[in-house]
C-alpha positions as CSV (number, residue, x, y, z in Angstrom):
1,Q,-158.3,172.0,18.7
2,V,-162.1,172.3,18.9
3,Q,-164.2,170.2,21.2
4,L,-168.0,170.2,21.2
5,V,-170.2,168.9,24.0
6,E,-173.9,168.5,23.6
7,S,-176.4,168.4,26.5
8,G,-180.2,168.4,26.9
9,G,-181.5,165.4,25.1
10,G,-184.1,163.0,26.5
11,L,-187.5,161.4,26.2
12,V,-190.6,163.6,25.7
13,Q,-194.1,163.2,24.5
14,P,-195.4,164.7,21.2
15,G,-196.1,168.4,21.5
16,E,-193.6,168.9,24.3
17,S,-190.3,170.9,24.1
18,L,-186.6,170.3,24.7
19,R,-183.6,172.6,24.6
20,L,-180.3,171.3,23.4
21,T,-177.0,173.1,24.2
22,C,-173.7,172.8,22.5
23,T,-170.7,174.0,24.4
24,F,-167.7,175.0,22.2
25,S,-164.1,174.7,23.5
26,G,-161.4,176.3,21.5
27,S,-160.5,179.6,19.9
28,F,-162.1,181.9,17.4
29,F,-165.7,180.8,18.1
30,T,-167.2,183.5,16.0
31,T,-165.4,182.5,12.9
32,Y,-167.2,179.1,12.8
33,R,-170.5,178.2,11.4
34,V,-172.0,176.2,14.3
35,G,-175.2,174.2,14.1
36,W,-177.2,171.0,14.7
37,Y,-177.6,168.0,12.6
38,R,-179.6,164.8,13.3
39,Q,-179.5,161.3,12.2
40,T,-181.8,158.2,12.4
41,P,-180.7,154.7,11.4
42,G,-180.6,154.2,7.6
43,I,-181.1,157.9,6.9
44,E,-178.4,160.4,5.9
45,R,-177.5,163.0,8.5
46,E,-179.5,166.1,7.9
47,L,-179.2,169.8,8.8
48,V,-181.5,170.9,11.6
49,A,-180.3,174.5,12.0
50,D,-177.0,176.4,12.0
51,I,-175.7,179.9,12.5
52,S,-172.8,181.5,10.7
53,G,-170.0,183.5,12.3
54,G,-171.8,186.6,11.1
55,G,-175.1,185.5,12.7
56,T,-176.9,184.2,9.6
57,I,-179.3,181.4,10.5
58,S,-180.5,178.5,8.4
59,Y,-183.2,175.9,9.2
60,G,-183.9,172.5,7.7
61,S,-187.4,172.4,6.2
62,P,-188.9,169.9,8.6
63,V,-188.3,172.1,11.6
64,K,-189.1,175.6,10.3
65,G,-191.5,177.4,12.6
66,R,-191.0,174.9,15.5
67,F,-187.3,175.1,16.3
68,R,-185.1,178.1,17.1
69,I,-181.3,178.3,17.2
70,D,-179.5,180.9,19.2
71,R,-175.9,181.7,20.2
72,D,-174.2,183.1,23.3
73,V,-170.9,184.5,22.2
74,N,-169.7,185.1,25.7
75,K,-170.4,181.5,26.9
76,K,-169.5,180.0,23.5
77,T,-172.7,178.0,23.3
78,V,-175.2,177.4,20.6
79,S,-178.6,176.2,21.7
80,L,-181.5,174.6,19.9
81,Q,-185.0,175.3,21.3
82,M,-187.3,172.5,20.0
83,N,-191.0,173.1,20.4
84,N,-194.0,171.1,19.4
85,L,-191.9,168.0,19.0
86,E,-193.2,165.2,16.8
87,P,-192.3,161.5,16.7
88,E,-190.5,162.2,13.4
89,D,-188.0,164.3,15.3
90,T,-186.7,161.3,17.1
91,A,-183.0,161.1,16.3
92,V,-179.4,161.5,17.6
93,Y,-178.7,165.2,17.4
94,Y,-175.1,166.3,16.7
95,C,-173.4,169.6,17.2
96,N,-171.1,170.7,14.3
97,A,-168.6,173.5,14.0
98,R,-166.9,174.2,10.7
99,H,-164.8,176.8,8.9
100,H,-162.0,176.7,6.3
101,A,-159.6,175.0,8.6
102,G,-161.7,172.2,9.9
103,D,-165.0,170.4,10.5
104,F,-165.7,169.2,14.1
105,W,-168.5,167.1,15.6
106,G,-169.8,166.4,19.1
107,Q,-170.6,162.9,20.3
108,G,-174.3,163.3,19.9
109,T,-177.3,163.4,22.2
110,Q,-180.5,161.2,21.8
111,V,-183.9,162.8,21.4
112,T,-186.8,160.5,21.6
113,V,-190.4,161.7,21.0
114,S,-192.9,159.0,22.0
115,P,-196.4,158.9,23.5
């Protein structure tokens, strides 16, 4: 059974940075596509960034050039470095891990960007 725990959310001002970390518990970490999604009230959950088991990275259009995802295979973590944050980045950020046998979600962490 896979468990995902997010950390690193908080309140920041526009232009500042935050780093989110997702810690994966379970087996076969490198067989999963692991990434970050975000959701605001009334809006469908959207992809922020993810990384495949083979290391291929995808970014959602709103964050390209500002956010960076990376993975530590030894620690079984996937982190999201968020730079130059904007108020529009305010959302609950969820870690997701998926492969053919399952689709798992963390509990979410709040990111608020406000002056």
